[in-house]
N, C-alpha and C positions, 0 to 999 in steps of 0.2 A: 504494500500500500504506500509506504514512504517513497518507494522507487517511482511510482506513478505520479505522486505529488511533486517530487523532484524533477521528473521529466517535464511536467506541465510548466513548472516555474522556469526551468532552464530553456524550454522552447520559447516562451514569451520573452525571456531575457535575450536570447540570440536574435530574435526578430527586432527587439528594441535597439540592440547594439548595431544591427545592420541598418536600421533606420537612421542612426546617427551619422552614417556615411552619406555625403551629399548625393551621390549617384542613386542610391536606393531611395533616399528621401524624395528626390524629384520623380523617380519612377512611380511611386505610390501616390504622392500628393503633388500633382502636376501644376496646381495653381498657386502654390505657396513657395516662397524662398526660405531656405533654412538659415536662421541666424546663428550666431555663435552661442547665444544662451540656450537655444533649443538643442544644439549639438551637445553641449556640455551636460545639459539636463538628461538627455537621452542616454548618454554614456554613463552618467552616475547611477541612474535608475537601473540600467541594464546590468552593470557590474555589481550593484547591490543585490539584485535578484540572483545573480550567479552565486554570490557568497551565501545567500539565504538557501539556495538549493543544496549547497554542500552541507550546510548545517542541518537541514532537514534529514539528509542521509546519515549524518553523524549522530543524530539522536538515537538511532536504532542500533548502530554497531560502532566498532572502533573507527577512528579517523582514517587509518590506512585502508581498510576495506571500503569505507565511504568514498574516499578519493578514487579508488580503483573503479567502483561502480559509476561514479560521477563522470569519469573520463569516457566510459562506454556510452553513457546517456548523452553527454555533450557532443560526442562524435556523431551520433544519430541525429541530434538536433541541428547541427551545422549542415549536415547533408540535406535534411528536409527543408531548412531555410534557404539554402542555395538553390534547390530545385524549385521552390516556390518563386523566388525572384527571377529565375531563368524562364520558367513557364509564363509568368506574368509579363515579362518583357516580350516574349514571342507572341503572346496573345494580343498585346497592345500593338505590336508591329503589324500583325496580320489584320487587325481591325482597321488600322490606319491605311494599309495598302488597299483593303477592300473598299473603304470609303473613297479613296483617291480614284480607284478604277471605276467605281460607280459614277462619280462626278464627271470623270473624263468621258465615259461612254454616253452619259446624258448630253454633254456638250456636243459630242460628235453626232449623236442622233439628231439633235436640234439643228445642227448645221447642214446635215444631209437632207432633212425634211424641208429646210428653208430653200434649198437649191431646186427642189421639185415643186 
């Protein structure tokens, strides 16, 4: 049970730490610019949650076993977070390309119908 709680906390923490990076921040929140205060706040919250997740595991067992389990959990979390951001970027790029080609086809169809 503590492993699942630690997994959830560290998954949220890795997402928050990734959001502190300007590239990922713009990727998710396209209309807002990231300020220095937002970046620092996200980093502090993310790292605090990482420490909290380690302590959650350490409550149940010794610190050496807790760290071992935690590194297994955080590895899976980083992979899942990286896959999320990659698939999100591909999804946005595909939707932008589809919107561009729809607009281009509409303009072409209008120009063809105007000729006839």
